[in-house]
C-alpha positions as CSV (number, residue, x, y, z in Angstrom):
1,X,53.1,112.2,160.1
2,X,54.5,114.8,161.5
3,X,53.1,118.6,160.4
4,X,55.4,121.2,159.6
5,X,56.0,124.6,160.5
6,X,54.7,125.9,157.0
7,X,51.9,123.7,157.4
8,X,51.3,124.8,161.0
9,X,51.4,128.1,160.2
10,X,49.3,127.6,156.3
11,X,46.9,126.7,158.3
12,X,46.4,129.3,160.4
13,X,46.8,131.5,157.9
14,X,43.4,130.3,156.5
15,X,41.5,129.0,158.8
16,X,42.0,131.1,161.7
17,X,38.6,133.4,163.0
18,X,40.7,136.0,164.4
19,X,42.9,138.0,161.7
20,X,45.5,138.9,163.9
21,X,46.4,135.2,164.2
22,X,46.1,134.4,160.3
23,X,48.2,138.4,159.8
24,X,51.1,137.1,162.3
25,X,50.8,133.4,160.3
26,X,51.7,135.3,157.4
27,X,54.1,137.7,158.4
28,X,56.3,134.4,159.5
29,X,56.0,132.1,156.7
30,X,57.4,135.1,154.7
31,X,60.3,135.0,157.2
32,X,60.3,132.2,156.9
33,X,60.7,131.4,152.9
34,X,61.0,134.8,151.3
35,X,65.3,134.6,151.0
36,X,64.7,130.6,149.8
37,X,63.1,132.2,147.3
38,X,64.1,134.9,146.2
39,X,67.4,132.7,146.0
40,X,65.9,130.4,143.8
41,X,64.2,133.0,141.7
42,X,68.6,134.3,141.1
43,X,69.2,130.9,139.1
44,X,66.6,132.4,136.2
45,X,66.1,136.3,137.2
46,X,69.4,137.9,137.1
47,X,67.8,141.0,137.8
48,X,67.1,141.7,142.4
49,X,64.2,144.0,141.7
50,X,62.6,141.3,139.2
51,X,62.9,139.0,142.1
52,X,61.6,141.1,144.5
53,X,58.5,142.3,142.6
54,X,58.2,138.4,141.8
55,X,58.9,136.9,145.8
56,X,56.7,139.7,146.8
57,X,53.6,138.7,143.7
58,X,54.6,135.3,145.3
59,X,53.3,135.4,148.3
60,X,50.3,138.1,147.5
61,X,48.7,134.8,145.8
62,X,48.8,132.9,148.7
63,X,47.7,135.2,151.2
64,X,44.7,135.8,148.6
65,X,44.4,131.6,147.6
66,X,43.8,131.3,152.0
């Protein structure tokens, strides 16, 4: 089974001992997925600032759960 790029980034965020590697991986994970999440949320939340808050909160929870 092939590992996806996002899976590899999540692995780096959660498993790397080097904080620089974790930060780079997390930034790349956000870069790759924030726009898609924002588009998805636009279906449910018409207010752009509310969507941005939800996106930010989502990635914060991902980072904290590492």
